[in-house]
C-alpha positions as CSV (number, residue, x, y, z in Angstrom):
1,X,0.0,0.0,0.1
2,X,2.9,2.4,1.0
3,X,4.8,2.2,-2.0
4,X,1.6,2.6,-4.3
5,X,0.9,5.9,-2.5
6,X,4.4,7.1,-2.6
7,X,4.3,6.4,-6.4
8,X,1.0,8.3,-6.7
9,X,2.5,11.3,-5.2
10,X,5.8,11.3,-7.2
11,X,3.5,11.2,-10.4
12,X,1.3,14.0,-9.4
13,X,4.4,16.2,-8.2
14,X,6.1,15.5,-11.8
15,X,3.3,17.4,-13.3
16,X,3.8,20.4,-11.4
17,X,5.8,23.6,-11.9
18,X,6.7,25.5,-9.0
19,X,7.0,23.1,-6.1
20,X,9.4,23.4,-3.2
21,X,11.2,20.6,-1.9
22,X,13.5,21.2,1.0
23,X,15.6,19.1,3.3
24,X,13.8,19.2,6.8
25,X,17.4,19.5,8.6
26,X,17.2,22.0,11.0
27,X,13.5,23.3,10.3
28,X,10.2,23.2,11.3
29,X,8.4,20.9,9.1
30,X,4.9,21.8,8.1
31,X,2.2,19.8,6.4
32,X,-0.3,22.0,4.8
33,X,-3.5,20.1,4.2
34,X,-6.5,20.3,2.7
35,X,-9.4,18.2,3.5
36,X,-10.7,17.4,0.0
37,X,-9.1,16.0,-3.1
38,X,-5.8,17.5,-4.8
39,X,-7.8,18.8,-7.8
40,X,-10.3,20.8,-5.5
41,X,-7.1,21.6,-2.9
42,X,-5.1,23.1,-5.5
43,X,-7.9,25.4,-6.7
44,X,-8.1,27.2,-3.4
45,X,-6.1,30.3,-3.2
46,X,-5.3,29.7,0.6
47,X,-3.3,26.8,-0.4
48,X,-1.1,28.7,-3.0
49,X,-0.6,31.6,-0.6
50,X,-0.2,29.9,2.8
51,X,2.5,27.5,0.7
52,X,4.4,30.3,-0.7
53,X,4.3,32.4,2.4
54,X,5.5,29.5,4.6
55,X,8.1,28.3,2.3
56,X,9.4,32.1,2.4
57,X,10.1,31.9,6.0
58,X,13.7,31.4,7.4
59,X,14.1,27.8,8.9
60,X,10.5,26.6,7.7
61,X,9.8,23.4,5.3
62,X,6.2,23.7,4.2
63,X,4.6,20.7,2.2
64,X,1.3,19.6,1.0
65,X,-1.2,17.1,1.8
66,X,-4.8,16.1,0.7
67,X,-7.4,13.8,1.2
68,X,-6.9,12.1,-2.1
69,X,-4.0,12.7,-4.9
70,X,-6.7,10.9,-7.3
71,X,-9.5,8.9,-7.6
72,X,-7.7,5.8,-7.0
73,X,-6.8,7.2,-3.6
74,X,-8.2,4.7,-0.9
75,X,-9.6,5.7,2.7
76,X,-7.4,3.5,4.3
77,X,-4.3,4.6,2.6
78,X,-1.6,6.2,4.6
79,X,-1.5,10.0,4.8
80,X,1.9,11.3,3.2
81,X,3.3,14.4,2.2
82,X,3.4,15.3,-1.6
83,X,7.1,16.7,-1.8
84,X,9.0,14.5,0.1
85,X,6.5,11.6,0.5
86,X,7.0,11.3,4.2
87,X,4.4,10.3,6.9
88,X,2.5,13.5,8.1
89,X,2.8,12.5,11.7
90,X,6.3,13.1,11.4
91,X,5.8,16.9,10.9
92,X,5.9,19.5,13.7
93,X,2.6,21.4,12.8
94,X,-0.4,20.0,11.0
95,X,-2.4,23.2,9.2
96,X,-5.4,22.3,7.8
97,X,-7.0,24.9,5.6
98,X,-10.8,24.3,5.7
99,X,-13.3,26.2,3.7
100,X,-16.6,24.1,3.6
101,X,-18.3,22.4,6.5
102,X,-18.9,19.4,4.4
103,X,-15.2,18.8,4.6
104,X,-15.0,18.2,8.2
105,X,-15.8,14.4,7.5
106,X,-12.5,14.2,5.2
107,X,-10.5,16.2,8.1
108,X,-11.6,13.2,10.3
109,X,-10.5,10.6,7.9
110,X,-7.3,12.2,7.5
111,X,-6.3,12.4,11.2
112,X,-6.9,8.8,11.2
113,X,-4.9,7.5,8.1
114,X,-2.1,9.7,9.7
115,X,-2.6,7.5,12.7
116,X,-2.9,10.5,15.1
117,X,-5.4,10.6,17.6
118,X,-8.5,12.1,16.3
119,X,-9.2,14.1,19.7
120,X,-7.1,16.5,20.9
121,X,-6.9,15.6,24.4
122,X,-5.2,12.4,23.4
123,X,-2.6,13.5,21.7
124,X,0.6,13.6,23.3
125,X,4.5,14.9,23.3
126,X,5.8,14.1,19.7
127,X,2.6,14.4,18.0
128,X,2.3,17.3,15.6
129,X,0.3,20.3,16.4
130,X,-3.2,20.5,14.8
131,X,-4.0,23.8,13.7
132,X,-7.3,24.4,11.8
133,X,-8.1,27.7,9.6
134,X,-10.5,28.9,7.1
135,X,-13.9,30.6,7.1
136,X,-15.9,27.7,8.1
137,X,-14.0,26.8,11.2
138,X,-13.5,30.5,11.9
139,X,-16.9,31.8,12.1
140,X,-17.9,28.7,14.3
141,X,-15.0,26.8,15.7
142,X,-17.1,24.4,18.1
143,X,-18.0,21.3,15.9
144,X,-14.2,20.9,15.4
145,X,-13.1,22.1,18.5
146,X,-12.3,18.6,20.0
147,X,-10.3,17.8,17.1
148,X,-8.3,20.9,17.3
149,X,-5.2,21.8,19.2
150,X,-5.7,25.5,18.1
151,X,-8.0,27.4,15.6
152,X,-7.2,30.5,13.7
153,X,-9.7,32.8,13.8
154,X,-10.0,35.4,10.7
155,X,-7.2,35.9,8.1
156,X,-4.0,34.0,8.4
157,X,-1.8,36.2,6.8
158,X,-2.0,38.3,10.3
159,X,-1.0,35.3,12.2
160,X,1.8,33.3,10.4
161,X,4.9,35.0,11.7
162,X,3.5,34.6,15.6
163,X,2.3,31.0,14.8
164,X,5.7,30.0,13.4
165,X,7.6,31.7,16.0
166,X,5.6,29.8,18.5
167,X,6.0,26.3,17.4
168,X,9.6,27.1,16.6
169,X,10.4,27.9,20.2
170,X,8.2,25.3,21.8
171,X,8.4,22.4,19.4
172,X,10.2,19.1,20.9
173,X,9.4,20.6,24.4
174,X,6.1,20.7,26.6
175,X,2.9,20.4,24.9
176,X,1.2,22.3,27.3
177,X,3.8,25.0,27.2
178,X,3.2,25.2,23.3
179,X,-0.7,25.5,23.7
180,X,-0.4,28.2,26.3
181,X,1.8,30.1,24.1
182,X,-0.5,29.5,21.1
183,X,-3.5,30.8,23.2
184,X,-1.4,34.0,23.9
185,X,-1.4,35.0,20.5
186,X,-4.2,37.6,19.2
187,X,-6.9,35.4,17.3
188,X,-5.9,32.2,18.2
189,X,-8.3,29.8,20.1
190,X,-7.1,26.9,21.8
191,X,-10.1,24.8,22.8
192,X,-8.4,22.8,25.5
193,X,-7.5,26.2,27.7
194,X,-10.1,28.7,26.7
195,X,-12.0,30.2,29.5
196,X,-14.6,31.9,27.7
197,X,-12.9,35.3,27.0
198,X,-14.1,36.8,23.5
199,X,-11.6,36.2,20.2
200,X,-11.6,38.8,17.9
201,X,-11.4,38.2,14.1
202,X,-8.1,39.2,12.6
203,X,-8.4,41.3,9.7
204,X,-5.4,42.1,7.1
205,X,-6.0,45.8,6.3
206,X,-3.6,45.9,3.4
207,X,-4.1,43.3,0.8
208,X,-1.0,44.3,-1.4
209,X,1.3,43.3,1.8
210,X,0.4,40.0,0.7
211,X,-0.2,39.2,-3.0
212,X,-2.2,36.3,-3.5
213,X,-2.0,34.4,-6.8
214,X,-1.3,30.8,-7.9
215,X,2.1,29.9,-6.6
216,X,2.2,26.3,-8.3
217,X,1.3,25.4,-11.8
218,X,-0.9,22.6,-11.2
219,X,-2.5,20.8,-14.3
220,X,-4.3,18.2,-12.5
221,X,-6.4,20.9,-10.5
222,X,-9.7,21.9,-11.4
223,X,-8.7,25.1,-13.0
224,X,-5.0,23.7,-13.8
225,X,-5.2,25.9,-16.9
226,X,-5.4,29.4,-14.8
227,X,-3.5,31.7,-12.8
228,X,-5.9,32.5,-10.1
229,X,-5.7,36.0,-8.7
230,X,-7.5,37.6,-5.9
231,X,-8.9,40.9,-6.5
232,X,-10.5,41.8,-3.5
233,X,-11.8,40.6,-0.2
234,X,-15.1,40.9,1.3
235,X,-18.3,42.3,-0.2
236,X,-20.3,45.2,0.7
237,X,-23.8,44.2,-0.8
238,X,-24.9,42.9,2.5
239,X,-26.9,39.6,1.1
240,X,-28.4,38.6,4.4
241,X,-27.7,34.9,4.0
242,X,-24.1,35.2,2.8
243,X,-21.0,34.4,5.3
244,X,-18.4,35.8,3.4
245,X,-20.3,39.0,3.0
246,X,-20.4,39.5,6.6
247,X,-17.2,37.7,7.7
248,X,-14.6,39.4,5.4
249,X,-16.0,42.9,6.2
250,X,-15.1,45.6,5.2
251,X,-14.5,45.3,1.7
252,X,-10.7,45.4,0.7
253,X,-9.4,45.7,-2.8
254,X,-5.6,45.0,-4.1
255,X,-4.0,47.7,-6.3
256,X,-4.4,47.4,-10.2
257,X,-0.6,47.6,-10.4
258,X,-0.1,44.5,-8.0
259,X,-2.8,42.5,-9.9
260,X,-1.2,43.2,-13.4
261,X,2.4,42.2,-12.2
262,X,0.4,38.9,-10.8
263,X,-0.9,38.5,-14.3
264,X,2.1,38.9,-16.3
265,X,3.6,36.1,-14.1
266,X,0.6,34.0,-14.9
267,X,1.2,35.0,-18.9
268,X,4.9,33.7,-18.8
269,X,3.6,30.7,-17.4
270,X,1.2,30.4,-20.6
271,X,-1.7,30.3,-18.2
272,X,-5.0,31.9,-18.8
273,X,-5.7,34.7,-15.9
274,X,-8.7,33.5,-13.3
275,X,-9.8,36.8,-11.4
276,X,-11.2,35.7,-8.1
277,X,-13.6,37.8,-5.7
278,X,-16.9,37.9,-4.0
279,X,-18.1,39.8,-7.1
280,X,-15.4,40.5,-9.9
281,X,-17.8,42.9,-11.5
282,X,-17.5,45.0,-8.2
283,X,-13.8,45.8,-8.5
284,X,-13.7,49.3,-8.5
285,X,-11.2,49.8,-11.6
286,X,-12.9,46.5,-13.4
287,X,-13.3,48.4,-16.9
288,X,-9.4,49.6,-16.7
289,X,-8.4,45.7,-15.7
290,X,-10.4,44.5,-18.4
291,X,-8.5,46.6,-21.1
292,X,-5.2,46.3,-19.7
293,X,-5.5,42.4,-19.7
294,X,-6.6,42.5,-23.4
295,X,-3.7,44.6,-24.1
296,X,-1.5,42.2,-22.7
297,X,-3.0,39.3,-24.7
298,X,-4.6,38.0,-21.8
299,X,-7.5,35.4,-21.8
300,X,-9.4,35.6,-18.5
301,X,-12.1,34.1,-16.4
302,X,-13.9,35.2,-13.4
303,X,-15.1,33.4,-10.2
304,X,-18.6,35.2,-10.1
305,X,-20.5,37.9,-11.6
306,X,-23.2,40.3,-10.5
307,X,-26.3,40.7,-12.2
308,X,-26.1,44.5,-11.8
309,X,-23.9,46.3,-12.4
310,X,-22.7,44.2,-15.2
311,X,-19.7,45.6,-17.3
312,X,-20.5,45.3,-21.0
313,X,-16.7,45.3,-21.5
314,X,-16.0,42.4,-19.0
315,X,-18.7,40.4,-20.4
316,X,-17.5,40.6,-24.1
317,X,-14.0,39.9,-22.4
318,X,-15.3,36.4,-21.0
319,X,-16.4,35.3,-24.5
320,X,-13.5,36.7,-26.5
321,X,-11.3,34.9,-23.9
322,X,-13.3,31.5,-24.9
323,X,-16.0,31.2,-22.3
324,X,-19.1,29.4,-23.8
325,X,-21.3,30.0,-20.9
326,X,-21.8,32.3,-18.3
327,X,-23.5,32.5,-14.8
328,X,-26.0,34.9,-13.2
329,X,-27.3,34.5,-9.7
330,X,-30.8,36.2,-8.9
331,X,-30.9,33.9,-5.7
332,X,-34.6,34.6,-5.7
333,X,-37.5,34.3,-8.0
334,X,-39.4,37.1,-6.9
335,X,-38.6,40.7,-6.4
336,X,-40.3,40.4,-2.7
337,X,-38.1,37.5,-1.5
338,X,-34.8,39.4,-3.2
339,X,-36.0,42.5,-0.7
340,X,-36.2,39.8,2.0
341,X,-32.6,38.6,1.7
342,X,-31.3,42.1,0.5
343,X,-30.4,41.4,-3.0
344,X,-30.7,44.6,-4.7
345,X,-31.5,43.6,-8.2
346,X,-34.8,43.9,-10.0
347,X,-36.6,42.0,-12.5
348,X,-35.6,44.3,-15.2
349,X,-32.0,44.1,-14.0
350,X,-31.8,40.4,-14.7
351,X,-33.3,40.6,-17.9
352,X,-31.2,43.8,-19.1
353,X,-28.3,41.0,-18.1
354,X,-29.7,38.4,-20.1
355,X,-30.1,40.4,-23.0
356,X,-26.2,41.6,-22.9
357,X,-25.3,38.0,-22.5
358,X,-27.5,36.9,-25.4
359,X,-25.9,39.8,-27.6
360,X,-22.3,38.7,-26.7
361,X,-23.0,35.1,-27.8
362,X,-22.4,32.8,-25.1
363,X,-23.9,29.3,-25.5
364,X,-25.4,28.5,-22.3
365,X,-26.6,30.8,-19.4
366,X,-26.8,29.3,-16.0
367,X,-29.0,30.9,-13.2
368,X,-28.3,30.4,-9.5
369,X,-31.3,30.1,-7.2
370,X,-31.3,29.2,-3.5
371,X,-34.2,26.9,-2.2
372,X,-35.9,27.4,1.3
373,X,-35.0,30.9,1.9
374,X,-36.5,32.5,4.9
375,X,-40.0,33.7,4.3
376,X,-40.4,31.6,1.0
377,X,-43.7,30.9,-0.2
378,X,-45.2,28.8,-2.8
379,X,-45.8,32.3,-4.8
380,X,-41.8,32.9,-4.7
381,X,-41.4,29.5,-6.1
382,X,-43.9,30.5,-9.1
383,X,-41.7,33.7,-9.5
384,X,-38.5,31.6,-9.9
385,X,-40.3,29.4,-12.5
386,X,-41.8,32.0,-14.4
387,X,-38.6,34.1,-14.3
388,X,-36.4,31.3,-15.6
389,X,-39.0,30.5,-18.7
390,X,-39.1,34.6,-19.2
391,X,-35.2,34.4,-19.4
392,X,-35.4,31.5,-22.1
393,X,-37.5,33.5,-24.3
394,X,-34.7,36.1,-24.4
395,X,-31.8,33.8,-24.2
396,X,-32.9,31.1,-26.9
397,X,-30.0,28.6,-26.2
398,X,-29.3,26.7,-23.3
399,X,-30.5,27.8,-20.0
400,X,-29.9,25.9,-16.8
401,X,-31.3,26.4,-13.4
402,X,-29.0,25.5,-10.2
403,X,-30.7,25.2,-7.2
404,X,-29.0,25.0,-3.8
405,X,-30.7,24.7,-0.4
406,X,-30.2,27.8,1.9
407,X,-28.1,27.0,5.1
408,X,-28.3,29.3,7.9
409,X,-24.7,30.3,8.8
410,X,-23.1,32.0,11.9
411,X,-22.4,35.8,11.9
412,X,-25.1,36.7,9.3
413,X,-28.4,38.2,9.9
414,X,-30.0,34.7,9.6
415,X,-27.9,33.1,11.9
416,X,-31.1,32.5,14.1
417,X,-33.3,31.4,11.5
418,X,-34.8,27.8,10.9
419,X,-34.1,25.8,7.9
420,X,-37.1,25.1,5.8
421,X,-38.3,21.5,6.7
422,X,-37.1,18.8,4.2
423,X,-40.4,17.8,3.0
424,X,-41.1,21.5,1.9
425,X,-38.0,21.9,0.3
426,X,-38.5,18.7,-1.7
427,X,-42.2,19.3,-2.8
428,X,-40.7,22.7,-4.1
429,X,-37.7,21.2,-6.0
430,X,-40.1,18.4,-7.3
431,X,-42.4,21.4,-8.4
432,X,-39.6,23.4,-10.1
433,X,-38.0,20.0,-11.7
434,X,-41.3,19.1,-13.3
435,X,-42.4,22.7,-15.0
436,X,-38.9,23.7,-15.9
437,X,-38.1,20.3,-17.4
438,X,-41.6,20.6,-19.5
439,X,-40.0,23.9,-20.9
440,X,-36.6,22.1,-21.8
441,X,-34.9,24.3,-19.0
442,X,-32.0,22.0,-17.3
443,X,-32.4,21.9,-13.7
444,X,-29.6,20.8,-11.3
445,X,-29.8,20.4,-7.3
446,X,-27.8,20.1,-4.7
447,X,-29.7,17.2,-2.2
448,X,-31.4,18.3,0.5
449,X,-30.0,15.4,2.8
450,X,-26.4,17.1,1.9
451,X,-27.8,20.5,3.0
452,X,-29.1,19.4,6.5
453,X,-26.0,17.8,7.4
454,X,-24.2,21.1,6.5
455,X,-26.7,23.1,8.6
456,X,-25.9,21.2,11.5
457,X,-22.5,21.5,11.1
458,X,-22.8,25.1,10.3
459,X,-24.4,26.1,13.7
460,X,-23.2,23.0,15.7
461,X,-21.7,22.5,19.2
462,X,-18.9,20.5,20.7
463,X,-21.4,17.7,21.1
464,X,-21.7,17.7,17.6
465,X,-18.0,17.6,17.3
466,X,-17.7,14.5,19.4
467,X,-19.7,12.7,17.6
468,X,-18.1,13.6,14.4
469,X,-14.9,12.8,15.9
470,X,-16.0,9.3,17.0
471,X,-17.3,8.3,13.8
472,X,-15.0,5.0,12.6
473,X,-15.9,5.9,9.1
474,X,-16.9,9.4,8.8
475,X,-19.6,10.1,5.9
476,X,-22.6,12.3,5.7
477,X,-24.8,9.5,5.3
478,X,-24.3,8.4,8.5
479,X,-24.0,11.5,10.4
480,X,-27.5,11.8,11.4
481,X,-28.1,8.6,12.6
482,X,-25.0,8.9,14.7
483,X,-26.2,12.2,16.3
484,X,-29.7,10.2,17.1
485,X,-27.9,7.2,18.6
486,X,-26.2,9.8,21.0
487,X,-29.3,11.2,22.0
488,X,-29.0,14.5,20.0
489,X,-32.1,16.1,18.3
490,X,-31.1,16.7,14.9
491,X,-34.2,19.3,14.9
492,X,-32.5,21.4,17.5
493,X,-29.8,22.3,15.1
494,X,-31.9,23.0,12.1
495,X,-34.5,25.0,14.0
496,X,-35.2,28.4,15.0
497,X,-33.1,29.8,17.6
498,X,-34.4,32.1,20.4
499,X,-33.4,35.9,20.1
500,X,-31.7,35.7,23.7
501,X,-30.6,32.1,23.4
502,X,-26.5,31.8,23.6
503,X,-24.9,30.7,20.2
504,X,-21.8,28.3,20.2
505,X,-19.9,30.8,17.9
506,X,-21.0,34.0,20.7
507,X,-17.4,34.2,21.9
508,X,-16.1,34.8,18.3
509,X,-15.6,38.5,17.5
510,X,-16.7,38.8,14.0
511,X,-16.4,43.0,13.8
512,X,-19.7,43.1,12.8
513,X,-22.1,44.1,15.6
514,X,-24.5,41.7,17.0
515,X,-27.2,44.3,17.1
516,X,-26.5,45.0,13.6
517,X,-27.1,41.6,12.8
518,X,-30.7,41.6,14.5
519,X,-31.6,44.9,12.8
520,X,-30.8,43.5,9.6
521,X,-33.0,40.4,10.8
522,X,-35.9,42.8,11.5
523,X,-35.4,44.7,7.9
524,X,-35.6,41.0,6.2
525,X,-39.2,40.4,8.1
526,X,-40.0,44.0,6.8
527,X,-38.6,43.2,3.5
528,X,-36.7,46.4,3.5
529,X,-33.3,46.7,1.5
530,X,-30.3,48.2,3.0
531,X,-27.9,50.1,0.9
532,X,-24.4,49.5,-0.4
533,X,-21.8,49.4,2.3
534,X,-18.8,52.2,1.4
535,X,-16.0,51.4,3.5
536,X,-15.0,54.3,5.8
537,X,-18.5,56.2,4.5
538,X,-20.4,54.8,7.8
539,X,-20.3,52.9,10.8
540,X,-23.5,51.2,10.9
541,X,-22.1,47.4,11.2
542,X,-18.9,48.4,13.2
543,X,-16.7,46.6,10.9
544,X,-14.9,49.8,9.6
545,X,-13.7,51.4,12.7
546,X,-11.7,49.4,15.0
547,X,-13.6,47.8,17.6
548,X,-13.1,48.8,21.5
549,X,-11.5,45.2,22.2
550,X,-8.6,45.9,19.7
């Protein structure tokens, strides 16, 4: 088994350009882990950035590991590092970047495969420190608290120097001393010794200080033909369901010069440019960026677009770069429900955007909607169906409707709302399927069962984490049953949270005031819109001015 895994890792490494292979002698060995496949993990800018920054630090040797190298990887294969094919249990620091709750199952499986105790309390001297970071675990670390020696709360760039200094100074000494030193760092949560004091999300004020783009050419990644570049972080639109829009406040942008320099690096590697942001079309100098990229001879793609404003030059640039499809996200089918979620686009905005992509000549138009949103009614589903058909009358080529069940997330205005009952969402999904497929509109949907599991993990507590940690074969399909065996009621996690009820993540300071989230929930119930947040122009949510604690 071991030789097969070593050979698989070597085959992957041979396809890459830019990997760093170092001698571990006299250095702090770090395994940067992504709890999903290599193809998915190497499409994460967090992995590219952390890999570059850690390997640039004196006395640090950083390698990577993933839940699977390829489809042939088995659940019982030993966990090795990619660069030197050494056992992960040999490193000093095992640092997981976790973006999605559904990857918690892979995280548990990777610890098992590394021959490490899954529960942090059972690890001893000589075991690697297991540190977790990323938006999912930062926003609510409690479901993984039992697994983690420490959790990074917020943006890792702010913490890397202190984290590595702490590990370097205390590695191979007392584990208790190391954990105490980690807990003294701003923004680091050490569950085993935490006494309930607030922990403030760490925020990188100047994105240009840490340029973020692909550091490795990885042809086997999902976006292996692209050089990914982060344009901005955060979003001022205030969609009330969106974790990223609240967790990364205030919105910050990289300078045009920094982005163009990174684009030149990608062109020299012979790659297409992939622009990454919560909404690429919101980047302030987007028109100039598109013009400069086209002048450089660059083809480009984008991670996301807003329905309005939608730049004609950006859309044309995408088509000229070879994109055959484009995605627009109305999120909800009726204007009433879009007011509830603070999606500040109108019916006419959607049709104008459809006309633009029709004129440009895309072959396929994808419409993204959420199912089971707060305050959703059967009339809103009727609106979704009618809107999709109306779009099809304008865009007469392929129209695809993508549906994702709504999952309430911590630190958003909807953090206390109940998930829609599974039978309600299923009935509405079947109705959409029946009516749109008869109109020859494709419908693709994430499963409701998967969304329920995600909902439990997103708002779970340490009891949920204990169940997760004790699953011999962690799997979403077995999770609800495992909770019930432990005597935990699934609906307690999926249901409405009372206004004054304590939340598992209450000790995490997101920089957005709790009162503001409450007010936004009330505005949702009143179907009132909240205007665009412009950094520095107001103090409504509290994210822009420094908090009293900091």
